KOLTIGU-606253 format. One record per residue: x, y, z of N, C-alpha, C in turn; residue in three letters; chain. Coordinates in Angstrom, 1 decimal, decimal comma, always signed. Last residue first. Example, Ala and Ser with C-alpha at 12.3 -4.5 7.8 and 13.67 -1.06 7.14 Angstrom:
2
     nX     nY     nZ    caX    caY    caZ     cX     cY     cZ rest kette
  +12,8   -2,2   +7,1  +13,7   -1,1   +7,1  +12,9   +0,0   +7,9  Ser     A
  +13,2   -5,7   +7,8  +12,3   -4,5   +7,8  +13,2   -3,3   +7,8  Ala     A
//
This chain:
120
     nX     nY     nZ    caX    caY    caZ     cX     cY     cZ rest kette
  -10,1  +45,5  +40,4  -11,4  +46,0  +41,3  -12,4  +45,1  +41,4  Unk     A
   -8,9  +44,1  +38,2   -8,6  +43,9  +39,7   -9,5  +44,3  +40,7  Unk     A
  -10,3  +45,0  +36,1  -10,4  +43,6  +36,5  -10,0  +43,5  +37,9  Unk     A
   -9,0  +47,5  +36,0  -10,5  +47,5  +36,3  -11,1  +46,0  +36,5  Unk     A
   -6,2  +47,1  +35,6   -6,8  +47,8  +36,7   -8,5  +47,5  +37,0  Unk     A
   -6,4  +46,0  +33,2   -5,9  +45,2  +34,2   -6,3  +45,8  +35,6  Unk     A
   -7,3  +48,2  +31,5   -8,4  +47,1  +31,9   -7,7  +46,1  +32,8  Unk     A
   -5,0  +50,0  +31,8   -6,3  +50,5  +32,2   -7,3  +49,1  +32,5  Unk     A
   -3,1  +48,3  +30,8   -3,0  +48,6  +32,1   -4,4  +49,1  +32,7  Unk     A
   -4,3  +46,0  +28,4   -3,9  +47,3  +28,8   -3,9  +47,4  +30,2  Unk     A
   -4,8  +43,3  +27,9   -3,9  +44,1  +26,8   -3,6  +45,4  +27,1  Unk     A
   -4,5  +40,7  +30,3   -5,3  +42,1  +30,1   -4,2  +42,9  +28,9  Unk     A
   -4,8  +37,6  +31,9   -3,9  +38,6  +31,1   -4,7  +39,8  +30,6  Unk     A
   -5,0  +35,7  +34,7   -5,8  +36,7  +33,8   -4,7  +37,6  +33,1  Unk     A
   -4,7  +32,4  +35,9   -3,9  +33,7  +35,3   -4,8  +34,5  +34,3  Unk     A
   -5,5  +30,4  +38,5   -6,1  +31,5  +37,5   -4,9  +32,5  +37,1  Unk     A
   -3,8  +29,1  +40,4   -4,9  +28,4  +39,6   -5,4  +29,2  +38,4  Unk     A
   -1,1  +28,8  +42,6   -1,6  +29,6  +41,4   -2,6  +28,7  +40,7  Unk     A
   -1,7  +27,4  +45,5   -1,0  +27,4  +44,3   -1,8  +28,3  +43,3  Unk     A
   -3,0  +25,8  +47,6   -2,2  +27,1  +47,9   -1,2  +27,0  +46,8  Unk     A
   -6,0  +24,5  +47,8   -4,8  +24,3  +47,1   -4,1  +25,5  +47,0  Unk     A
   -8,5  +25,0  +48,6   -7,6  +24,2  +49,7   -6,1  +24,0  +48,9  Unk     A
  -10,0  +26,4  +46,7   -9,5  +27,1  +47,7   -8,4  +26,5  +48,9  Unk     A
  -10,1  +25,8  +43,3   -9,8  +25,1  +44,7   -9,1  +25,9  +45,6  Unk     A
  -11,8  +27,7  +41,3  -10,4  +27,7  +42,1  -10,9  +26,8  +43,2  Unk     A
  -14,2  +28,0  +39,7  -13,4  +26,9  +39,3  -11,8  +26,8  +40,4  Unk     A
  -15,3  +30,3  +40,7  -15,8  +29,1  +40,7  -15,0  +27,8  +40,5  Unk     A
  -13,4  +32,3  +39,5  -13,6  +31,9  +40,8  -14,4  +30,7  +41,2  Unk     A
  -14,0  +31,9  +36,9  -12,6  +31,7  +37,4  -12,7  +31,3  +38,7  Unk     A
  -16,7  +32,9  +36,7  -16,3  +31,3  +36,0  -15,0  +30,9  +36,8  Unk     A
  -16,4  +35,6  +37,3  -17,2  +34,5  +38,1  -16,9  +33,1  +37,8  Unk     A
  -14,5  +36,3  +35,2  -14,2  +36,3  +36,8  -15,2  +35,5  +37,6  Unk     A
  -16,0  +36,2  +33,1  -14,9  +35,3  +33,2  -14,5  +35,2  +34,5  Unk     A
  -18,2  +37,8  +33,9  -18,6  +36,6  +33,3  -17,4  +35,6  +33,5  Unk     A
  -17,0  +40,3  +34,3  -17,8  +39,8  +35,5  -18,1  +38,1  +35,0  Unk     A
  -16,5  +41,1  +31,7  -15,3  +40,9  +32,7  -15,8  +40,0  +34,1  Unk     A
  -18,7  +41,4  +30,6  -17,9  +40,4  +30,0  -16,8  +40,1  +31,0  Unk     A
  -20,9  +43,3  +31,2  -20,5  +42,2  +32,0  -19,8  +41,2  +31,6  Unk     A
  -21,2  +45,6  +29,5  -22,4  +44,4  +29,5  -22,1  +43,4  +30,5  Unk     A
  -19,3  +47,3  +29,0  -20,3  +47,8  +30,2  -21,4  +46,6  +30,2  Unk     A
  -19,0  +47,3  +25,4  -18,6  +47,8  +26,7  -19,7  +47,8  +27,7  Unk     A
  -20,5  +44,6  +23,8  -20,4  +45,9  +24,0  -19,8  +46,3  +25,5  Unk     A
  -19,1  +41,2  +23,2  -20,3  +42,3  +23,6  -19,8  +43,5  +23,8  Unk     A
  -18,3  +38,2  +22,9  -18,1  +39,5  +22,4  -19,3  +40,2  +22,6  Unk     A
  -16,1  +35,2  +24,1  -17,5  +36,2  +24,0  -17,2  +37,6  +23,6  Unk     A
  -15,1  +32,2  +23,5  -15,0  +33,5  +23,2  -16,0  +34,2  +23,4  Unk     A
  -14,1  +29,4  +25,7  -15,1  +30,2  +25,1  -14,7  +31,6  +24,7  Unk     A
  -13,5  +26,2  +26,0  -12,7  +27,2  +25,7  -14,1  +28,1  +25,2  Unk     A
  -15,3  +24,6  +29,0  -15,0  +24,8  +27,5  -14,3  +26,1  +27,3  Unk     A
  -15,7  +23,8  +31,4  -14,1  +23,6  +31,0  -14,2  +23,9  +29,4  Unk     A
  -17,9  +24,6  +33,2  -18,0  +23,3  +32,3  -16,7  +23,0  +31,6  Unk     A
  -17,3  +27,4  +33,2  -17,5  +26,5  +34,4  -17,3  +25,0  +33,9  Unk     A
  -17,9  +28,2  +30,7  -16,5  +28,2  +31,0  -16,3  +27,3  +32,3  Unk     A
  -20,5  +27,5  +30,3  -19,3  +26,6  +29,3  -17,9  +27,0  +30,0  Unk     A
  -21,5  +29,5  +32,5  -21,8  +28,0  +32,5  -20,5  +27,2  +31,6  Unk     A
  -21,0  +32,0  +31,3  -20,6  +31,4  +32,6  -20,4  +30,0  +32,4  Unk     A
  -22,2  +32,7  +28,8  -20,8  +32,5  +29,1  -20,4  +31,9  +30,2  Unk     A
  -25,0  +33,4  +28,9  -24,4  +32,3  +28,1  -23,3  +32,1  +28,2  Unk     A
  -25,6  +35,4  +31,0  -26,3  +34,3  +30,6  -26,0  +33,0  +29,7  Unk     A
  -23,4  +36,9  +30,2  -23,4  +36,2  +31,6  -24,2  +35,1  +31,3  Unk     A
  -24,6  +38,2  +28,0  -23,3  +37,5  +27,8  -23,0  +36,8  +28,9  Unk     A
  -27,1  +39,4  +29,4  -26,9  +38,5  +28,1  -25,8  +37,8  +27,8  Unk     A
  -26,5  +39,4  +32,8  -26,6  +40,1  +31,6  -26,7  +39,1  +30,5  Unk     A
  -28,3  +38,0  +35,5  -26,9  +38,0  +34,6  -27,7  +38,7  +33,5  Unk     A
  -29,5  +40,2  +38,3  -29,9  +38,8  +37,1  -28,6  +39,1  +36,1  Unk     A
  -28,2  +41,6  +40,1  -29,3  +40,9  +40,4  -29,8  +39,9  +39,5  Unk     A
  -25,2  +42,6  +42,0  -25,9  +42,0  +40,6  -27,4  +41,4  +41,1  Unk     A
  -24,4  +43,9  +44,1  -25,2  +44,4  +43,4  -25,9  +43,9  +42,1  Unk     A
  -22,6  +42,5  +45,6  -21,9  +43,5  +44,7  -23,1  +44,1  +43,8  Unk     A
  -24,4  +40,5  +46,8  -23,7  +41,6  +47,7  -23,1  +42,8  +46,8  Unk     A
  -24,4  +38,8  +44,7  -25,7  +39,4  +44,8  -25,3  +40,6  +46,0  Unk     A
  -21,9  +37,7  +44,9  -22,4  +38,5  +43,6  -23,8  +39,1  +43,9  Unk     A
  -21,6  +36,7  +47,4  -20,8  +37,9  +46,8  -21,4  +38,4  +45,6  Unk     A
  -23,4  +34,5  +47,1  -23,7  +35,7  +48,0  -22,9  +37,0  +47,8  Unk     A
  -22,2  +33,2  +45,3  -23,5  +33,4  +45,0  -23,9  +34,6  +45,9  Unk     A
  -19,8  +32,2  +46,7  -19,7  +33,1  +45,5  -21,0  +33,8  +45,1  Unk     A
  -21,0  +30,8  +48,9  -20,3  +32,0  +49,0  -20,0  +32,8  +47,8  Unk     A
  -22,1  +28,5  +47,2  -22,8  +29,6  +48,1  -22,3  +30,6  +48,4  Unk     A
  -21,0  +28,1  +43,9  -20,8  +27,7  +45,4  -21,6  +29,0  +46,2  Unk     A
  -23,1  +27,4  +40,9  -21,8  +28,4  +41,7  -22,1  +28,0  +43,3  Unk     A
  -24,1  +26,6  +38,6  -23,5  +25,9  +39,5  -22,4  +26,6  +40,3  Unk     A
  -26,8  +28,6  +38,1  -25,7  +28,3  +37,6  -25,2  +27,5  +38,6  Unk     A
  -29,6  +29,7  +39,2  -29,4  +28,3  +38,4  -28,1  +27,9  +37,7  Unk     A
  -28,8  +31,9  +40,3  -29,3  +30,9  +41,3  -29,2  +29,6  +40,4  Unk     A
  -28,6  +33,8  +38,3  -27,2  +33,3  +38,8  -27,6  +32,2  +39,8  Unk     A
  -30,9  +33,0  +36,0  -30,6  +33,7  +37,0  -29,2  +33,1  +37,7  Unk     A
  -31,2  +31,7  +33,3  -32,0  +33,1  +33,7  -31,6  +33,7  +34,8  Unk     A
  -29,1  +30,7  +30,8  -29,6  +30,5  +32,3  -30,3  +31,9  +32,5  Unk     A
  -28,7  +29,0  +27,9  -29,1  +30,3  +28,5  -29,6  +29,9  +29,9  Unk     A
  -26,7  +27,1  +26,1  -27,9  +27,0  +27,3  -27,7  +28,4  +27,7  Unk     A
  -26,0  +25,6  +23,3  -26,0  +27,0  +23,8  -27,1  +27,3  +24,7  Unk     A
  -24,3  +22,7  +23,6  -25,4  +23,5  +23,8  -25,4  +24,8  +24,0  Unk     A
  -22,2  +20,8  +21,8  -22,3  +21,8  +22,7  -23,8  +22,8  +22,6  Unk     A
  -22,2  +18,9  +19,8  -22,4  +18,7  +20,9  -22,8  +19,8  +22,1  Unk     A
  -21,4  +20,5  +17,7  -22,7  +20,0  +17,8  -23,1  +19,6  +18,9  Unk     A
  -18,6  +21,0  +18,4  -19,6  +22,2  +18,2  -21,1  +21,5  +18,4  Unk     A
  -17,8  +18,4  +17,8  -17,6  +19,0  +19,3  -18,7  +20,3  +19,4  Unk     A
  -18,1  +18,2  +15,2  -18,7  +17,3  +16,3  -18,9  +18,0  +17,8  Unk     A
  -16,3  +20,3  +14,5  -17,8  +20,1  +14,0  -18,6  +19,4  +15,0  Unk     A
  -14,1  +19,0  +15,2  -14,4  +20,4  +15,7  -16,0  +20,4  +15,5  Unk     A
  -13,7  +16,7  +13,5  -13,9  +16,7  +15,0  -14,3  +17,9  +15,6  Unk     A
  -13,7  +18,0  +10,9  -14,8  +17,0  +11,3  -15,0  +17,1  +13,0  Unk     A
  -11,3  +19,2  +11,1  -12,4  +19,9  +11,0  -13,7  +19,2  +11,3  Unk     A
   -9,4  +17,0  +11,6   -9,6  +18,1  +12,5  -10,8  +18,7  +12,5  Unk     A
   -9,9  +15,8   +9,0  -10,3  +15,1  +10,1  -10,4  +16,1  +11,2  Unk     A
   -8,9  +17,7   +7,3  -10,4  +17,6   +7,0  -10,9  +16,6   +8,5  Unk     A
   -6,2  +17,9   +8,2   -7,0  +19,0   +8,2   -8,5  +18,8   +8,3  Unk     A
   -5,7  +15,3   +7,3   -5,3  +15,7   +8,7   -6,5  +16,8   +8,9  Unk     A
   -5,9  +15,6   +4,4   -6,6  +14,5   +5,1   -6,7  +15,0   +6,5  Unk     A
   -3,8  +17,5   +4,0   -5,2  +17,8   +3,6   -6,1  +16,9   +4,7  Unk     A
   -1,6  +16,0   +4,6   -2,0  +17,1   +5,2   -3,4  +17,6   +5,3  Unk     A
   -1,6  +14,1   +2,8   -1,7  +13,6   +4,3   -2,2  +14,8   +5,1  Unk     A
   -1,3  +15,5   +0,5   -2,4  +15,1   +0,7   -2,7  +14,4   +2,3  Unk     A
   +1,3  +16,6   +0,8   +0,3  +17,4   +1,0   -1,1  +16,8   +1,1  Unk     A
   +2,9  +13,9   +1,0   +2,8  +14,8   +2,1   +1,5  +15,9   +2,2  Unk     A
   +1,0  +11,4   -0,8   +2,1  +12,5   -0,7   +1,7  +13,3   +0,4  Unk     A
   +0,4   +8,0   +0,6   +0,1   +9,5   +0,1   +0,9  +10,3   +0,2  Unk     A
   +1,8   +5,2   +0,3   +1,8   +6,2   +1,4   +1,4   +7,7   +0,7  Unk     A
   +0,5   +2,2   -0,9   +1,3   +3,4   -1,1   +1,0   +4,5   -0,2  Unk     A
   +0,8   -1,1   -0,1   +0,0   +0,1   +0,0   +1,0   +1,1   -0,1  Unk     A
//
């Protein structure tokens, strides 16, 4: 049996990767949660969310928090002031194991201004 040329092998690998990505995307449900209470959040984090004045999740939070908690790579795009920062911070705080004294989350920001906003 002959080995296909390298270019054909590469095309086959790319096709397989594309099919795997499409299968993974089909398995992923675009679940929308109506409240913070319906998210799998620990009680202390939930109390903190409400104490900061959040009453119900914004549109991006309704769709973005749970997939991050579930371990999916997530890209969220929304206008300024819609709660993107809170979306990934809430998910990151939920994923932290507070019994492990090690760095578990690294948040990068493209500007100092945004880094300061995230820190607050």
